[in-house]
C-alpha positions in Angstrom: 113.4 75.2 104.1 113.1 79.0 103.9 116.9 80.6 104.0 117.5 84.4 104.7 119.3 86.4 102.2 120.9 90.0 102.1 118.0 92.7 102.2 115.3 90.5 103.7 113.4 92.0 106.4 113.2 89.4 109.4 112.1 89.3 113.0 114.9 88.2 115.2 115.4 86.7 118.7 119.0 87.1 120.3 120.8 87.1 123.5 124.7 88.5 123.6 127.0 87.6 125.9 131.1 88.1 126.4 132.7 84.7 125.3 135.7 85.9 128.1 133.3 86.4 131.1 130.1 84.9 130.1 128.5 88.7 130.7 125.1 89.3 129.2 125.2 92.7 127.5 122.3 92.4 125.4 119.1 90.4 124.6 115.5 90.8 122.8 114.1 88.8 125.9 112.3 90.5 128.9 113.2 87.6 131.3 116.9 87.4 130.5 117.2 91.0 130.6 115.7 91.0 134.3 118.2 87.8 135.4 121.1 89.7 133.7 120.5 92.7 135.6 120.2 94.7 132.2 116.4 95.1 132.2 115.3 98.9 130.8 111.9 100.0 132.3 111.0 101.6 129.2 113.0 99.0 126.7 111.0 97.0 124.1 111.2 93.4 124.5 110.0 90.7 122.1 111.7 89.8 118.5 113.4 92.6 116.7 112.6 93.6 113.1 115.5 94.1 111.1 116.6 94.3 107.5 119.7 91.8 106.8 122.7 93.8 105.9 121.3 97.2 106.4 123.5 97.6 110.1 120.8 97.2 112.0 122.9 94.8 114.3 126.6 94.8 114.9 128.2 93.8 111.8 129.7 90.4 112.5 126.3 89.1 113.3 124.7 90.9 110.6 127.0 89.2 108.2 126.5 85.8 110.0 122.3 86.4 109.6 122.8 85.5 105.4 121.9 81.9 104.9 120.4 80.9 108.0 117.0 79.3 107.9 113.9 80.5 109.6 112.9 78.6 112.7 116.1 77.2 113.8 118.6 78.2 116.5 121.9 79.1 116.0 125.3 80.2 118.1 127.2 82.6 116.5 130.6 83.9 117.5 131.9 87.4 116.7 135.6 88.3 116.7 136.5 91.9 117.9 136.9 93.4 114.7 133.4 92.8 113.9 132.1 93.5 117.3 133.0 96.6 119.0 136.3 97.0 117.9 140.0 96.1 119.2 141.1 98.3 121.9 143.3 101.3 120.7 145.8 102.5 122.8 145.4 105.9 121.6 142.2 106.4 123.2 143.7 105.9 127.0 143.9 109.7 127.7 145.8 111.5 130.8 144.6 114.4 132.4 145.7 116.2 135.8 143.8 115.9 138.9 143.0 119.4 139.2 141.2 119.2 135.5 138.5 117.1 137.6 138.5 118.8 140.9 137.9 122.2 139.3 134.7 120.7 138.0 134.0 119.1 141.6 134.9 115.8 140.7 137.2 113.4 142.6 138.0 110.6 140.5 138.7 107.0 141.3 139.4 103.8 139.6 136.6 102.6 137.8 134.5 105.8 137.9 132.5 106.2 134.6 133.3 109.7 133.3 132.2 112.0 130.4 134.4 114.3 128.7 133.2 117.3 125.9 136.0 118.0 123.2 136.8 121.1 121.8 134.4 120.2 118.8 131.5 119.7 121.5 131.5 115.5 120.7 131.0 113.9 124.1 133.2 110.7 124.6 132.4 108.2 127.4 135.0 106.6 129.6 136.4 104.7 132.7 139.0 106.0 135.0 142.2 103.6 135.1 144.2 104.9 137.7 144.7 108.1 139.7 148.3 108.5 140.7 150.6 111.5 141.2 148.2 114.0 140.3 147.4 112.3 136.9 144.2 110.5 136.0 144.3 108.1 133.4 141.0 107.5 131.2 140.4 104.7 128.7 137.8 105.9 126.0 137.4 102.5 124.4 134.2 100.5 124.3 133.9 98.4 127.5 133.7 95.5 125.2 136.1 96.5 122.8 138.7 93.7 122.3 136.1 91.2 123.5 134.9 87.7 121.7 131.0 88.1 121.5 128.9 84.9 121.7 125.0 85.4 120.0 122.3 82.8 120.6 119.7 83.5 117.9 116.7 82.5 116.2 114.8 83.8 112.8 111.5 83.9 114.0 109.9 85.1 110.9 110.7 86.3 107.2 108.5 89.1 106.1 107.0 89.0 102.6 104.5 91.4 102.3 106.0 95.3 101.1 103.5 97.1 103.6 104.4 94.7 106.4 108.1 95.3 105.6 107.5 99.0 105.5 105.5 98.4 109.0 108.1 96.4 110.4 110.7 99.4 109.8 108.7 101.7 111.7 108.5 99.4 114.5 112.0 99.1 114.4 112.8 102.9 114.1 109.9 104.3 116.2 108.8 101.5 118.9 106.3 103.8 120.6 104.3 104.3 117.4 101.3 101.9 116.5 102.6 101.0 113.0 98.7 99.6 112.5 97.7 103.1 112.4 100.1 104.5 110.1 98.6 104.9 106.6 101.0 103.3 104.0 100.9 103.2 100.4 103.6 101.2 98.1 104.3 101.3 94.5 107.1 99.3 92.6 109.5 102.2 93.3 108.0 104.7 95.6 106.2 104.9 99.0 104.2 107.0 100.9 104.4 107.2 104.6 101.5 108.9 106.1 101.9 109.8 110.2 99.0 111.9 110.6 96.6 109.5 112.4 99.5 109.3 115.1 100.5 112.9 115.3 98.9 113.1 118.9 100.7 110.0 120.2 104.3 111.1 119.8 107.0 113.7 120.0 107.2 115.5 116.7 110.9 115.8 117.5 111.0 112.2 118.0 109.0 111.4 114.7 111.3 113.6 112.7 114.2 111.8 113.7 112.5 108.6 113.2 111.7 109.5 109.4 115.5 110.5 108.9 116.2 107.0 109.8 113.3 105.3 108.0 114.0 107.1 104.6 117.7 105.1 104.8 116.0 101.8 105.3 113.5 102.3 102.9 116.0 103.0 100.5 118.0 99.8 101.3 114.8 98.1 100.6 115.0 99.5 97.2 112.4 102.4 97.3 113.7 105.5 95.3 110.7 108.0 96.0 109.9 108.2 99.5 107.1 110.6 100.8 106.5 111.5 104.6 103.3 113.4 105.7 103.8 115.2 107.3 107.6 115.6 106.3 110.8 116.5 108.5 110.6 120.2 107.9 106.8 120.7 108.6 107.9 118.6 112.1 110.7 120.7 113.2 108.6 123.9 112.3 108.2 126.2 115.4 104.9 125.8 117.0 103.8 129.4 116.6 105.0 129.3 112.7 103.2 126.0 112.4 99.8 127.3 113.8 100.1 130.7 111.6 100.1 128.7 108.3 97.1 126.7 109.8 95.1 130.1 110.4 96.3 131.2 107.0 95.2 128.1 105.5 91.7 128.1 107.3 91.3 132.0 106.4 91.9 131.1 102.5 89.6 128.2 102.7 86.8 130.3 104.3 87.1 133.1 101.7 87.0 130.4 98.7 83.7 129.1 100.2 82.2 132.2 100.8 83.0 133.4 97.2 81.2 129.8 96.1 78.4 130.9 98.2 77.6 134.1 96.7 78.3 132.9 93.1 75.7 129.7 93.9 73.4 131.7 95.8 69.8 131.9 94.3 68.9 135.2 92.8 66.0 136.6 95.3 63.2 138.9 93.9 63.1 142.6 95.1 59.7 143.3 96.9 57.3 145.7 94.9 57.3 149.1 96.1 53.4 149.0 96.7 53.6 146.0 99.1 54.0 149.1 101.8 51.6 150.6 103.3 51.4 154.1 101.0 54.9 153.2 99.8 56.5 155.2 102.8 59.2 154.5 104.8 60.8 156.3 107.9 64.0 158.3 107.5 66.0 156.1 110.4 65.0 152.8 108.2 66.6 154.2 105.2 69.6 155.0 107.3 69.8 151.8 108.8 69.7 150.2 105.4 72.5 152.5 104.2 74.4 151.5 107.1 73.9 147.9 106.6 75.4 148.2 102.9 78.4 150.1 104.0 79.1 147.1 106.9 78.9 144.4 104.0 82.2 142.3 103.9 84.2 142.5 100.7 83.7 138.6 100.3 79.9 139.0 100.2 79.9 141.2 97.0 76.7 140.3 95.0 72.9 140.9 94.3 71.6 141.3 98.1 74.1 144.0 98.2 73.2 145.8 95.0 69.4 145.1 96.0 69.8 146.9 99.3 71.7 149.9 97.8 68.6 150.1 95.2 66.1 150.1 97.7 68.0 152.7 99.7 68.3 155.2 96.8 63.9 154.2 96.1 63.4 155.6 99.5 65.4 158.7 99.5 63.7 159.4 96.2 59.9 158.9 97.7 61.1 160.9 101.1 62.0 164.0 99.1 58.8 163.5 96.9 56.4 163.8 100.0 58.5 166.9 101.8 57.8 168.6 97.9 54.1 167.7 98.4 53.9 169.0 101.8 55.4 172.4 100.8 
């Protein structure tokens, strides 16, 4: 008999409905979602991974999971104060009809609306009444004041540390294949490397996922958490990130070039007597000089010095030949 404790990572199957009406508002089961007309095309269905006590599910349900047995089914009732809250009369606001009409909106009872506050916060509400040039809007949660009934089953309790981290990735970034992510765990530290999946997920989405994951991993007891790439790197403008990559590449090339010069085997200089009668045309001497000037700075080494020596010897020979002809 395996029981669930606070801090455990589990896979949970559930369906939530409103006690007063029987309306199903949330479920992990695809078929139930379709029948209740709440199916989401891009939704992820199946047992959801959560950490018990971390607030991954509604408060009343989260608290009720402690002490339940793995593999058993339960029905849990959640009161309003531990569900979507009690109804607050202060969240019912009155607007003038003109405020709506100036935005091209003709309000009617039951109409969903969204209002932006002075602080920039967006509030979703529902029109209650339209009368006498006044519009009353309720900004309480649609299920505020309602009792909730959850049918739940704890499918699995995850024990392996790496699988726990994978489960949290699955929760926060369901579109990412957690099996491709490189994970290293210690007693109090964890490294999560998303590099293998960078081409499969939006960088902004990944950054947000890392922020949420950091909180989850701290809840699991990790004190030192490292992400690769980290949030700052993910949020850098593309041109800035590209510039850094170019700089790193150039620096690497310079380092490799320097190593090649230092480790290159010394080449023996050909004796002057190998050339027929020891003469070279002036054009070849000039070309040798041009080649020496064009050598990049990173290739300073024996070849450059050897070419310079060769060029000097050639000039002396040409000068001696001209003097002889005189």
